C-alpha positions as CSV (number, residue, x, y, z in Angstrom):
1,X,0.0,0.0,0.0
2,X,1.4,3.4,-1.0
3,X,1.8,6.3,1.4
4,X,-1.2,8.0,-0.4
5,X,-3.4,4.9,0.1
6,X,-2.4,4.6,3.7
7,X,-3.1,8.3,4.4
8,X,-6.4,8.1,2.6
9,X,-7.3,5.0,4.6
10,X,-6.5,6.7,7.9
11,X,-8.6,9.7,7.0
12,X,-11.6,7.6,6.0
13,X,-11.5,8.0,2.3
14,X,-13.2,4.9,0.9
15,X,-11.1,3.2,-1.8
16,X,-14.2,2.3,-3.9
17,X,-18.0,2.2,-4.0
18,X,-20.6,0.4,-6.1
19,X,-23.1,2.7,-7.8
20,X,-26.8,2.1,-7.9
21,X,-26.4,-0.2,-11.0
22,X,-23.8,-2.3,-9.2
23,X,-20.8,-0.8,-11.1
24,X,-17.5,-0.7,-9.2
25,X,-16.0,2.8,-9.0
26,X,-12.5,3.2,-7.6
27,X,-11.3,6.4,-6.0
28,X,-8.5,7.8,-8.2
29,X,-5.2,9.2,-6.9
30,X,-6.2,12.7,-8.0
31,X,-9.4,12.5,-5.9
32,X,-7.5,11.2,-2.9
33,X,-5.0,14.1,-3.1
34,X,-7.7,16.7,-3.5
35,X,-9.8,15.4,-0.6
36,X,-6.8,15.0,1.7
37,X,-6.0,18.6,0.9
38,X,-9.6,19.6,1.7
39,X,-9.1,18.1,5.1
40,X,-6.2,20.5,5.7
41,X,-3.3,18.2,4.9
42,X,-0.8,18.8,2.1
43,X,-0.9,16.1,-0.5
44,X,0.2,17.7,-3.8
45,X,3.5,15.8,-4.0
46,X,4.7,12.4,-2.7
47,X,6.9,14.3,-0.2
48,X,3.9,16.2,1.2
49,X,1.9,13.0,1.4
50,X,4.7,11.3,3.4
51,X,4.9,14.2,5.8
52,X,1.1,14.3,6.2
53,X,1.1,10.6,6.8
54,X,3.6,11.0,9.6
55,X,1.5,13.8,11.1
56,X,-1.6,11.6,11.2
57,X,0.2,8.6,12.5
58,X,1.9,10.6,15.2
59,X,-1.4,12.2,16.3
60,X,-2.7,9.3,18.4
61,X,0.7,8.8,20.1
62,X,1.7,12.4,20.8
63,X,-1.1,13.0,23.3
64,X,-2.0,11.0,26.4
65,X,-5.7,10.6,25.6
66,X,-7.9,10.8,22.5
67,X,-10.2,13.9,22.5
68,X,-13.3,11.8,23.0
69,X,-14.5,8.2,23.7
70,X,-18.1,7.2,23.0
71,X,-19.5,4.0,24.6
72,X,-22.8,2.3,25.3
73,X,-24.6,2.4,28.6
74,X,-23.3,-0.4,30.9
75,X,-20.4,-1.3,28.5
76,X,-17.6,0.0,30.7
77,X,-14.8,2.4,29.6
78,X,-12.3,0.8,27.3
79,X,-9.7,3.5,27.2
80,X,-6.0,3.5,26.7
81,X,-3.4,6.2,27.6
82,X,-0.4,6.9,25.3
83,X,2.9,7.4,27.1
84,X,6.5,7.7,26.1
85,X,8.3,4.4,27.0
86,X,10.3,4.3,30.2
87,X,7.9,5.8,32.6
88,X,7.2,2.6,34.6
89,X,8.1,4.1,37.9
90,X,6.1,7.3,37.3
91,X,2.7,7.9,38.9
92,X,-0.5,8.5,36.9
93,X,-3.0,10.8,38.6
94,X,-6.6,10.8,37.3
95,X,-9.8,12.7,38.0
96,X,-13.2,11.9,36.6
97,X,-16.0,14.4,36.8
98,X,-19.4,12.9,35.8
99,X,-21.8,15.3,34.2
100,X,-23.5,17.2,36.9
101,X,-21.7,15.2,39.5
102,X,-18.8,15.3,42.0
103,X,-15.3,14.6,40.8
104,X,-13.6,11.4,41.9
105,X,-10.0,10.3,41.3
106,X,-7.0,8.4,42.3
107,X,-3.5,7.5,41.3
108,X,-1.6,4.4,40.1
109,X,2.0,3.5,39.2
110,X,2.4,3.3,35.5
111,X,3.9,-0.2,35.5
112,X,0.6,-1.5,37.0
113,X,-1.3,-0.5,33.9
114,X,-1.3,-3.3,31.2
115,X,0.5,-2.5,27.9
116,X,-1.9,-2.8,25.0
117,X,0.3,-1.6,22.1
118,X,3.8,-0.3,21.3
119,X,5.1,2.0,18.5
120,X,8.2,3.9,17.6
121,X,7.8,7.2,15.7
122,X,10.6,9.5,14.7
123,X,13.0,7.6,17.0
124,X,10.8,7.9,20.1
125,X,9.3,4.7,21.6
126,X,5.7,4.9,22.9
127,X,3.3,2.5,24.6
128,X,-0.4,2.5,25.1
129,X,-1.6,1.3,28.5
130,X,-5.1,0.3,29.5
131,X,-6.9,2.6,31.9
132,X,-10.2,0.7,32.0
133,X,-9.6,-1.0,35.3
134,X,-9.2,2.4,37.1
135,X,-12.4,3.9,36.0
136,X,-15.9,3.1,37.3
137,X,-17.4,0.0,35.7
138,X,-20.6,1.9,34.8
139,X,-21.2,5.6,34.3
140,X,-24.6,7.1,33.7
141,X,-25.6,8.3,30.3
142,X,-24.2,11.7,29.6
143,X,-21.0,13.7,29.0
144,X,-18.2,13.2,31.5
145,X,-14.7,14.6,31.7
146,X,-11.5,12.7,32.5
147,X,-8.3,14.5,33.3
148,X,-4.9,12.8,33.8
149,X,-1.3,13.8,34.5
150,X,1.9,12.0,35.0
151,X,4.3,12.7,38.0
152,X,7.7,11.5,37.2
153,X,10.9,11.8,39.2
154,X,9.4,14.3,41.5
155,X,8.3,16.7,38.7
156,X,5.3,17.2,36.5
157,X,5.1,15.1,33.4
158,X,2.7,15.0,30.4
159,X,-1.0,15.7,31.0
160,X,-4.2,15.2,29.0
161,X,-8.0,15.2,29.1
162,X,-10.9,13.6,27.2
163,X,-14.6,13.6,27.1
164,X,-16.4,10.3,27.9
165,X,-19.8,10.0,26.3
166,X,-22.0,7.3,27.6
167,X,-25.1,6.7,25.4
168,X,-28.2,4.5,25.5
169,X,-28.8,1.9,22.8
170,X,-31.9,3.3,21.3
171,X,-33.7,6.6,20.6
172,X,-37.0,7.4,22.2
173,X,-39.8,5.6,20.3
174,X,-43.2,6.6,19.0
175,X,-44.6,3.9,21.4
176,X,-43.1,5.8,24.3
177,X,-44.5,9.1,23.1
178,X,-48.1,8.1,22.3
179,X,-50.2,5.4,24.0
180,X,-51.4,3.9,20.7
181,X,-47.9,3.5,19.4
182,X,-48.8,5.1,16.1
183,X,-49.3,8.5,14.8
184,X,-50.3,10.4,11.7
185,X,-49.5,13.9,10.6
186,X,-49.5,16.6,7.9
187,X,-46.3,17.8,6.4
188,X,-45.9,21.3,4.9
189,X,-43.5,24.0,3.8
190,X,-44.1,26.8,6.4
191,X,-43.5,29.6,3.8
192,X,-46.3,28.1,1.7
193,X,-49.0,28.9,4.2
194,X,-51.4,31.7,3.2
195,X,-53.7,33.6,5.5
196,X,-55.6,36.9,5.8
197,X,-52.8,38.2,8.0
198,X,-49.6,37.0,6.4
199,X,-46.8,39.3,5.2
200,X,-46.3,37.6,1.9
201,X,-45.2,34.2,3.2
202,X,-46.2,31.8,5.9
203,X,-44.6,32.5,9.2
204,X,-44.6,31.2,12.8
205,X,-47.9,33.0,13.4
206,X,-49.5,31.1,10.5
207,X,-47.8,28.0,11.7
208,X,-49.6,28.4,15.1
209,X,-52.9,28.6,13.3
210,X,-52.1,25.6,11.2
211,X,-51.0,23.5,14.2
212,X,-54.3,24.2,15.8
213,X,-56.2,23.2,12.7
214,X,-54.2,20.0,12.4
215,X,-54.8,19.2,16.0
216,X,-58.5,19.6,15.7
217,X,-58.5,17.4,12.5
218,X,-57.0,14.6,14.6
219,X,-53.4,14.7,13.5
220,X,-50.7,13.9,16.0
221,X,-47.8,15.6,14.1
222,X,-47.1,18.6,11.9
223,X,-44.0,18.0,9.7
224,X,-42.0,21.1,8.8
225,X,-39.5,22.0,6.1
226,X,-36.0,23.0,7.4
227,X,-36.3,26.2,9.4
228,X,-32.6,26.9,9.2
229,X,-31.0,30.4,9.1
230,X,-30.5,31.8,5.7
231,X,-28.9,35.1,4.7
232,X,-31.0,38.1,5.9
233,X,-28.9,40.5,3.8
234,X,-29.7,38.6,0.7
235,X,-33.3,37.4,0.6
236,X,-32.8,36.0,-2.9
237,X,-31.0,33.0,-1.3
238,X,-34.0,30.9,-0.4
239,X,-33.1,27.2,-0.5
240,X,-34.0,25.7,3.0
241,X,-31.5,22.9,2.3
242,X,-28.7,25.4,1.6
243,X,-28.6,27.3,4.9
244,X,-26.1,29.7,6.4
245,X,-26.4,27.8,9.7
246,X,-28.3,24.7,10.7
247,X,-28.2,25.7,14.3
248,X,-30.3,28.8,14.1
249,X,-33.6,29.9,12.5
250,X,-34.7,31.8,9.4
251,X,-35.7,35.2,10.9
252,X,-38.1,35.9,8.0
253,X,-40.4,33.3,9.7
254,X,-41.0,35.8,12.5
255,X,-44.5,37.2,12.6
256,X,-44.0,40.9,13.4
257,X,-47.7,41.2,14.5
258,X,-47.0,38.7,17.3
259,X,-44.0,40.4,18.8
260,X,-45.1,41.7,22.2
261,X,-43.4,45.1,21.8
262,X,-45.7,46.0,18.9
263,X,-48.7,46.5,21.2
264,X,-47.2,49.7,22.7
265,X,-45.3,50.9,19.6
266,X,-47.7,53.5,18.3
267,X,-45.2,54.8,15.7
268,X,-44.7,51.3,14.3
269,X,-48.4,50.6,14.2
270,X,-49.0,53.8,12.4
271,X,-46.3,52.9,9.9
272,X,-47.9,49.6,9.2
273,X,-51.3,51.2,8.9
274,X,-50.1,53.8,6.4
275,X,-51.6,53.4,2.9
276,X,-48.2,52.9,1.1
277,X,-47.2,50.1,3.5
278,X,-50.7,48.5,3.3
279,X,-50.5,48.6,-0.5
280,X,-47.1,46.8,-0.5
281,X,-48.4,44.3,2.1
282,X,-51.4,43.5,0.0
283,X,-49.3,43.0,-3.1
284,X,-47.0,40.6,-1.3
285,X,-50.0,38.8,0.3
286,X,-51.8,38.4,-3.0
287,X,-48.7,37.2,-5.0
288,X,-49.0,33.7,-6.5
289,X,-45.5,33.0,-5.5
290,X,-43.5,34.1,-2.4
291,X,-41.5,37.2,-3.3
292,X,-38.8,37.0,-0.6
293,X,-37.2,40.4,-1.3
294,X,-40.6,42.0,-0.9
295,X,-41.3,40.1,2.3
296,X,-37.9,41.1,3.7
297,X,-38.5,44.8,2.7
298,X,-41.7,44.7,4.7
299,X,-40.6,42.7,7.7
300,X,-37.0,43.7,8.5
301,X,-37.5,47.4,9.0
302,X,-40.5,46.7,11.4
303,X,-38.4,44.1,13.2
304,X,-35.6,46.7,13.6
305,X,-38.1,49.1,15.1
306,X,-39.3,46.4,17.4
307,X,-35.8,45.6,18.5
308,X,-35.2,49.2,19.4
309,X,-38.4,49.2,21.4
310,X,-37.2,46.0,23.1
311,X,-33.9,47.5,24.0
312,X,-35.7,50.4,25.7
313,X,-37.4,48.1,28.2
314,X,-36.2,48.2,31.7
315,X,-33.6,45.5,32.6
316,X,-36.0,44.0,35.1
317,X,-38.6,43.3,32.4
318,X,-39.4,39.6,32.1
319,X,-38.7,39.7,28.3
320,X,-35.2,41.1,29.0
321,X,-34.7,38.3,31.5
322,X,-35.9,35.7,29.0
323,X,-33.5,37.1,26.4
324,X,-30.6,37.0,28.7
325,X,-31.4,33.3,29.5
326,X,-31.6,32.5,25.8
327,X,-28.3,34.1,25.0
328,X,-26.6,32.3,27.9
329,X,-28.1,29.0,26.7
330,X,-27.1,29.5,23.1
331,X,-23.7,30.7,24.1
332,X,-20.8,31.6,21.8
333,X,-22.5,30.0,18.8
334,X,-25.2,32.6,18.8
335,X,-22.8,35.4,19.3
336,X,-20.8,34.4,16.3
337,X,-23.9,33.8,14.2
338,X,-25.2,37.2,14.9
339,X,-21.8,38.7,14.2
340,X,-21.6,36.9,10.9
341,X,-25.0,38.2,9.9
342,X,-23.9,41.8,10.7
343,X,-20.6,41.3,8.8
344,X,-22.3,39.7,5.8
345,X,-24.8,42.5,5.6
346,X,-22.0,45.1,5.9
347,X,-19.8,43.6,3.1
348,X,-22.6,42.5,0.8
349,X,-24.3,46.0,0.9
350,X,-20.9,47.6,0.3
351,X,-20.1,45.3,-2.7
352,X,-22.3,42.4,-3.9
353,X,-19.2,40.6,-5.1
354,X,-18.3,40.2,-1.4
355,X,-21.2,37.7,-0.8
356,X,-18.8,34.9,0.1
357,X,-16.9,35.5,3.4
358,X,-13.8,34.0,1.8
359,X,-13.8,37.1,-0.5
360,X,-13.8,39.5,2.5
361,X,-10.5,41.2,3.6
362,X,-8.3,38.6,5.2
363,X,-8.6,39.9,8.7
364,X,-12.4,39.6,8.6
365,X,-12.2,35.9,7.5
366,X,-10.9,35.1,11.0
367,X,-13.7,35.4,13.6
368,X,-11.0,35.7,16.3
369,X,-9.2,38.6,14.8
370,X,-8.8,42.1,16.4
371,X,-10.5,43.6,13.4
372,X,-13.6,41.4,13.9
373,X,-13.7,42.3,17.6
374,X,-13.5,46.0,16.7
375,X,-16.4,45.6,14.2
376,X,-18.4,43.9,16.9
377,X,-17.8,46.7,19.3
378,X,-18.6,49.4,16.7
379,X,-21.7,47.7,15.5
380,X,-22.9,46.2,18.8
381,X,-26.5,47.3,18.2
382,X,-26.7,45.6,14.8
383,X,-25.2,42.4,16.2
384,X,-27.7,42.5,19.0
385,X,-30.5,42.9,16.5
386,X,-29.6,39.6,14.8
387,X,-29.2,37.8,18.2
388,X,-32.6,39.2,19.4
389,X,-34.2,38.1,16.1
390,X,-33.1,34.5,16.9
391,X,-34.6,34.9,20.3
392,X,-37.9,36.1,18.9
393,X,-38.0,33.4,16.3
394,X,-37.4,30.8,18.9
395,X,-40.1,32.2,21.1
396,X,-42.6,32.2,18.3
397,X,-41.7,28.6,17.2
398,X,-42.1,27.5,20.8
399,X,-45.5,29.2,21.0
400,X,-46.7,27.5,17.8
401,X,-45.7,24.1,19.2
402,X,-47.5,24.8,22.4
403,X,-50.7,25.9,20.7
404,X,-50.6,22.8,18.5
405,X,-50.3,20.5,21.5
406,X,-53.1,22.4,23.3
407,X,-55.3,21.8,20.2
408,X,-54.8,18.1,20.3
409,X,-51.5,17.3,18.6
410,X,-50.5,14.1,20.4
411,X,-46.8,14.6,19.6
412,X,-46.3,18.1,18.1
413,X,-43.9,19.3,15.4
414,X,-41.3,17.2,13.5
415,X,-38.5,19.3,12.2
416,X,-36.1,18.6,9.3
417,X,-32.3,18.8,9.6
418,X,-30.5,19.5,6.3
419,X,-27.5,17.4,5.4
420,X,-25.0,20.2,5.4
421,X,-24.5,24.0,5.3
422,X,-23.5,26.5,2.7
423,X,-19.7,27.1,2.5
424,X,-20.4,30.8,2.4
425,X,-22.5,30.8,5.6
426,X,-22.2,31.6,9.2
427,X,-21.3,28.1,10.3
428,X,-18.4,27.9,7.9
429,X,-17.1,31.3,9.0
430,X,-17.6,30.8,12.7
431,X,-15.6,27.5,12.9
432,X,-13.6,26.8,9.7
433,X,-12.0,23.7,11.3
434,X,-15.4,22.1,11.4
435,X,-16.7,22.7,7.9
436,X,-14.5,21.5,5.0
437,X,-13.4,24.1,2.4
438,X,-12.3,22.7,-0.9
439,X,-15.0,20.0,-1.3
440,X,-18.7,19.9,-1.7
441,X,-21.4,17.4,-0.6
442,X,-23.2,15.5,-3.4
443,X,-24.3,12.2,-4.6
444,X,-23.0,9.7,-7.2
445,X,-24.9,9.1,-10.4
446,X,-28.2,7.3,-10.1
447,X,-31.3,6.7,-12.2
448,X,-32.6,10.2,-11.5
449,X,-29.3,12.1,-12.0
450,X,-27.1,10.3,-14.5
451,X,-24.3,12.7,-14.0
452,X,-24.5,12.7,-10.2
453,X,-25.3,15.7,-8.0
454,X,-23.2,18.5,-6.5
455,X,-25.3,20.2,-3.8
456,X,-22.8,23.0,-3.3
457,X,-22.7,22.4,0.5
458,X,-19.7,22.2,2.8
459,X,-19.3,18.8,4.6
460,X,-18.6,18.5,8.3
461,X,-15.0,17.5,8.9
462,X,-14.7,14.0,10.5
463,X,-11.3,15.1,12.0
464,X,-12.8,18.3,13.3
465,X,-15.7,16.6,14.9
466,X,-13.5,14.2,16.9
467,X,-11.1,16.9,17.9
468,X,-14.1,18.9,19.2
469,X,-15.4,15.8,21.1
470,X,-18.5,16.0,18.8
471,X,-19.6,19.2,20.5
472,X,-20.8,20.8,17.2
473,X,-22.8,17.7,16.3
474,X,-24.4,17.7,19.8
475,X,-25.3,21.4,19.6
476,X,-26.8,20.8,16.1
477,X,-29.0,18.0,17.3
478,X,-30.1,20.0,20.4
479,X,-30.9,23.1,18.3
480,X,-33.1,21.1,15.9
481,X,-34.9,19.1,18.6
482,X,-36.0,22.4,20.3
483,X,-39.8,22.6,20.3
484,X,-40.0,19.3,18.4
485,X,-41.3,15.8,19.1
486,X,-39.5,14.3,16.1
487,X,-36.5,15.1,13.9
488,X,-36.1,14.0,10.3
489,X,-32.4,13.8,9.4
490,X,-32.0,14.5,5.7
491,X,-29.7,12.0,3.9
492,X,-29.2,10.1,7.1
493,X,-26.5,8.0,5.4
494,X,-24.2,10.9,6.2
495,X,-23.9,9.5,9.7
496,X,-21.8,6.7,8.0
497,X,-20.4,8.3,4.9
498,X,-20.8,11.3,2.6
499,X,-20.0,11.7,-1.1
500,X,-17.4,14.5,-1.3
501,X,-16.7,16.2,-4.6
502,X,-13.4,18.1,-4.8
503,X,-13.7,21.7,-6.0
504,X,-10.8,21.1,-8.5
505,X,-13.1,19.0,-10.7
506,X,-11.9,15.6,-9.7
507,X,-14.3,12.8,-9.4
508,X,-16.1,12.4,-6.1
509,X,-15.6,9.7,-3.5
510,X,-17.1,8.6,-0.2
511,X,-15.6,9.8,3.1
512,X,-16.4,7.8,6.2
513,X,-17.7,9.3,9.4
514,X,-17.5,7.7,12.9
515,X,-20.9,6.1,12.4
516,X,-21.4,4.2,15.7
517,X,-20.2,7.2,17.7
518,X,-22.7,9.5,15.9
519,X,-25.5,7.0,16.2
520,X,-25.0,6.7,19.9
521,X,-25.0,10.5,20.3
522,X,-28.3,10.7,18.3
523,X,-29.8,8.2,20.7
524,X,-28.5,10.1,23.7
525,X,-29.9,13.5,22.5
526,X,-33.2,11.8,21.4
527,X,-33.8,10.5,24.9
528,X,-32.7,13.8,26.6
529,X,-35.0,15.8,24.4
530,X,-37.8,13.2,24.1
531,X,-37.6,13.4,20.3
532,X,-38.3,10.6,17.9
533,X,-35.7,10.4,15.0
534,X,-36.5,9.7,11.4
535,X,-33.7,8.9,9.0
536,X,-34.2,9.9,5.3
537,X,-32.6,6.8,3.8
538,X,-33.5,7.2,0.2
539,X,-30.9,6.7,-2.6
540,X,-27.8,4.6,-2.4
541,X,-28.0,3.0,1.1
542,X,-24.9,1.1,2.3
543,X,-25.2,-2.6,3.1
544,X,-26.1,-3.1,6.8
545,X,-27.1,0.5,7.3
546,X,-30.8,0.1,7.7
547,X,-30.5,-2.7,10.3
548,X,-28.1,-0.4,12.3
549,X,-30.7,2.4,12.2
550,X,-33.5,0.0,13.2
551,X,-31.4,-1.3,16.1
552,X,-30.8,2.3,17.3
553,X,-34.6,3.0,17.1
554,X,-34.3,5.4,14.1
555,X,-37.3,5.2,11.9
556,X,-36.8,4.5,8.2
557,X,-38.3,6.9,5.6
558,X,-40.6,5.1,3.2
559,X,-42.1,6.8,0.1
560,X,-45.0,5.0,-1.7
561,X,-43.5,5.7,-5.1
562,X,-40.3,3.9,-4.3
563,X,-41.6,0.9,-2.3
564,X,-41.6,-1.7,-5.1
565,X,-41.4,-5.4,-5.4
566,X,-38.8,-7.1,-7.6
567,X,-41.2,-7.0,-10.6
568,X,-41.8,-3.3,-10.2
569,X,-45.2,-3.6,-8.5
570,X,-46.1,-1.6,-5.4
571,X,-45.4,-3.4,-2.1
572,X,-48.4,-4.3,-0.1
573,X,-49.0,-2.4,3.1
574,X,-47.9,-5.4,5.2
575,X,-44.5,-5.3,3.6
576,X,-43.7,-1.8,5.1
577,X,-41.5,-2.1,8.2
578,X,-43.1,-1.1,11.5
579,X,-40.0,1.0,12.3
580,X,-40.7,3.5,9.6
581,X,-42.5,6.7,8.6
582,X,-44.5,6.3,5.5
583,X,-45.6,9.0,3.0
584,X,-46.9,9.2,-0.5
585,X,-44.5,11.9,-1.7
586,X,-41.9,14.4,-0.6
587,X,-41.0,18.0,-1.4
588,X,-38.7,16.8,-4.2
589,X,-41.3,14.7,-5.9
590,X,-44.7,15.2,-7.6
591,X,-47.6,15.3,-5.2
592,X,-50.0,12.4,-5.9
593,X,-52.3,14.4,-8.3
594,X,-49.1,15.6,-10.2
595,X,-47.9,12.0,-10.3
596,X,-51.2,10.7,-11.7
597,X,-51.5,13.4,-14.3
598,X,-47.8,13.6,-15.2
599,X,-47.5,17.2,-14.2
600,X,-43.9,16.6,-13.2
601,X,-43.1,15.1,-16.6
602,X,-44.7,18.1,-18.3
603,X,-42.2,20.3,-16.4
604,X,-39.3,18.2,-17.3
605,X,-40.3,18.4,-21.0
606,X,-40.9,22.1,-20.8
607,X,-37.5,22.8,-19.3
608,X,-35.7,20.5,-21.7
609,X,-34.5,18.2,-18.9
610,X,-34.7,15.1,-21.1
611,X,-31.5,14.2,-23.1
612,X,-33.6,13.0,-25.9
613,X,-37.2,12.2,-27.0
614,X,-36.7,8.5,-26.3
615,X,-36.1,9.3,-22.6
616,X,-39.2,11.5,-22.5
617,X,-41.3,8.8,-24.1
618,X,-40.0,6.1,-21.8
619,X,-41.0,8.2,-18.8
620,X,-44.5,8.7,-20.1
621,X,-44.9,5.0,-20.8
622,X,-43.5,4.0,-17.4
623,X,-45.8,6.4,-15.6
624,X,-48.8,4.8,-17.4
625,X,-47.6,1.4,-16.2
626,X,-47.2,2.8,-12.7
627,X,-50.8,4.0,-12.6
628,X,-52.0,0.6,-13.7
629,X,-49.8,-1.1,-11.1
630,X,-51.1,1.2,-8.4
631,X,-54.7,0.5,-9.2
632,X,-53.9,-3.2,-9.1
633,X,-52.4,-2.7,-5.6
634,X,-55.5,-0.9,-4.4
635,X,-57.6,-3.7,-5.8
636,X,-55.7,-6.3,-3.9
637,X,-56.4,-4.4,-0.7
638,X,-60.1,-3.8,-1.5
639,X,-59.4,-0.1,-1.7
640,X,-60.0,0.8,-5.3
641,X,-62.7,3.4,-5.5
642,X,-66.0,2.5,-7.2
643,X,-65.4,5.4,-9.6
644,X,-62.5,3.4,-11.0
645,X,-64.3,0.4,-12.5
646,X,-61.0,-1.2,-13.8
647,X,-57.3,-1.2,-13.3
648,X,-56.8,0.8,-16.5
649,X,-54.2,3.5,-15.9
650,X,-55.6,6.0,-18.3
651,X,-58.5,7.0,-16.0
652,X,-58.5,10.6,-14.8
653,X,-57.6,11.8,-11.3
654,X,-60.3,12.0,-8.7
655,X,-60.1,13.0,-5.1
656,X,-61.4,9.6,-4.0
657,X,-58.3,8.0,-5.6
658,X,-56.0,10.1,-3.4
659,X,-58.1,9.1,-0.4
660,X,-57.7,5.5,-1.3
661,X,-53.9,5.8,-1.7
662,X,-53.7,7.4,1.8
663,X,-55.9,4.6,3.2
664,X,-53.4,2.2,1.6
665,X,-50.6,3.8,3.7
666,X,-52.9,3.9,6.8
667,X,-53.0,0.1,6.5
668,X,-49.2,-0.2,6.9
669,X,-47.7,-1.0,10.3
670,X,-45.5,2.2,10.0
671,X,-45.3,4.0,13.3
672,X,-45.9,7.4,11.6
673,X,-47.9,8.0,8.4
674,X,-47.6,11.5,6.9
675,X,-49.9,13.3,4.4
676,X,-48.2,16.1,2.5
677,X,-50.3,19.3,2.5
678,X,-50.1,19.3,-1.3
679,X,-51.7,15.9,-1.4
680,X,-54.3,16.8,1.2
681,X,-55.4,19.7,-1.0
682,X,-55.2,17.7,-4.3
683,X,-52.6,20.1,-5.6
684,X,-50.4,19.0,-8.6
685,X,-47.3,21.2,-8.2
686,X,-44.3,20.1,-6.2
687,X,-42.3,22.5,-3.9
688,X,-39.0,21.7,-5.5
689,X,-37.9,20.2,-8.8
690,X,-34.4,18.7,-8.4
691,X,-31.9,19.7,-11.2
692,X,-33.3,23.2,-11.5
693,X,-32.6,26.5,-9.8
694,X,-34.5,29.4,-11.4
695,X,-36.3,27.6,-14.2
696,X,-38.9,26.1,-11.8
697,X,-40.4,28.2,-8.9
698,X,-38.6,26.1,-6.2
699,X,-39.3,27.0,-2.6
700,X,-41.7,29.7,-3.6
701,X,-45.1,28.0,-4.2
702,X,-48.0,29.1,-2.0
703,X,-50.9,26.8,-1.1
704,X,-54.0,27.0,-3.2
705,X,-56.2,27.5,-0.1
706,X,-56.1,30.0,2.7
707,X,-55.3,28.9,6.2
708,X,-58.8,30.0,7.3
709,X,-60.3,27.7,4.7
710,X,-58.4,24.5,5.5
711,X,-60.4,23.0,8.3
712,X,-63.7,23.1,6.3
713,X,-62.1,22.0,2.9
714,X,-64.0,19.1,1.6
715,X,-61.2,17.6,-0.4
716,X,-58.8,17.8,2.5
717,X,-61.3,16.1,4.9
718,X,-61.9,13.3,2.3
719,X,-58.3,12.6,1.8
720,X,-57.2,12.6,5.4
721,X,-60.3,10.7,6.6
722,X,-58.6,7.3,6.2
723,X,-55.8,8.5,8.4
724,X,-58.0,9.8,11.1
725,X,-60.0,6.5,11.0
726,X,-57.1,4.0,10.9
727,X,-54.2,5.6,12.7
728,X,-54.9,6.8,16.3
729,X,-53.8,10.2,17.5
């Protein structure tokens, strides 16, 4: 094995993968060099590779303890300590502080610790000795801290520390959350909500109303699109799966009318009531598609005025105290995110070409620089505005969740965690050691994207995660489990590996992540936050991956369109796994009416997304076959509507067919069954068309019904009736 191969292997670069057709694809030397470089290690020449290899090999021996150890509850602490050879007579002193507990410790002569491994690096001999016998046999689940130091020949020797994470075997389950052990819900894109009081897009105020409607209709869950922070200075960047930060919220979801300070702000109320403002508000409200710049132009100045009013409150005011608690809880991460938003606004308004933080002056690319500190001091009010906006967004999301539960939602909200963040965003700027620069996240070629996909997102660094004792991952989970009863992890295969695509144009390759560590942390945070976890496991799924998720209590994500038998037919309801969430469609696929009528295929043809006429014709033919197969499946279950006298796939769409399809899913044993709001309203347009950016109105479509009309909508009630009848709250 060459130095390059050894280095790539140590860093988790997988040497090959098999694509969805079973073809073997080997990782090229050029790709290995590019991805090693993206991880921050030089690899352009053989000499650089050799030096980087020595650096990586030395890392585990040059410090006493690894940065983190993750173990299962009741499994004991299998930990080794790396020491220079020849310290047999030295004393090892240790102190273990359990999370929230009292420190305990002791000492031992080094020679009494069994030797597990020896190595010689750069002429220095090392040995790794087992510590397990010193530590408590069983620690409670949680995050614990171990500190050690060596006393040799009367003087202080080397020292080290590690985080010990003890995790449960399984996530919290639906059975533990609701007595019936099953639940159904309605999924939606929050921005798509329309009401008589919206500001041009659905917001947390509208979400409160929708949650109450869903609760009264008998749903147990409301599923939400990613609510992640975008770029307030540039409202044209609208993709919820391409966020600035996955840890914070999109402040355009704030409902200004619900901010408490508005009640006493006569000047702001007069501004909103002015004819010019009302005219702009009406135009945004009546627009067929969300006009994000128009919404931002309406909301942000009002929010700025409300922030000024908030700052004038006395320090003893309960809202001020709540804000102080929020800032303390969110910690340095919130401070840096708010600072990034202020900096991004400053540079982008100055020069639109400075949108990416890597194009800012060098001093401002470093969040710890003196220049950044000076900016924060000079623009303290603006930084505080962005921090306060996060506080207000969090309050309103929490209020929406509470109102939904009060109205009958047995569980509450399920939130969606995007697979990665934008490389030009606040997360990448705030901690560049954590997000990789020089490679993007994507997917290898498959039947939907023959050239593969580059999502333009920055992957988390596996090295950075371990060095930080997984703290950023823990914070990410906690942030997205706030005000939620379930969390959907987009492209959950990223817990095991991610497809990285070098920015230099080399072919992509899979990079491994510490799967079992991350899985255990997910289980730990799931239990602490009482949050069910759903893994979006569509696409190329590694062998053995789904059984591992099932063992950890993570629900699989099953989409009707994809659940097929070997001959291409639709699986029967009984073939769906109980440990799953079932749905007809997703935001990236046609809703059922669009599927039946071929609306998605019309779009592909209109936008010239077919390479040739033969591909277009094949899609049309296959869709006709799928309609026939679906009617056959409904017939087998006794669910085919009377208005469909045969299994002929050329029959038109009727609402009762959509109701039958949802009854089909209600007959599955799946723990959660979701109805997409587009399906509930018999809409034929999908929120997002993969492979397009501006050609299709992605992430801008508004619902065809007003919020105030939903509860009494006959189509909606007919379509969800099978859910309400077959799946308990």
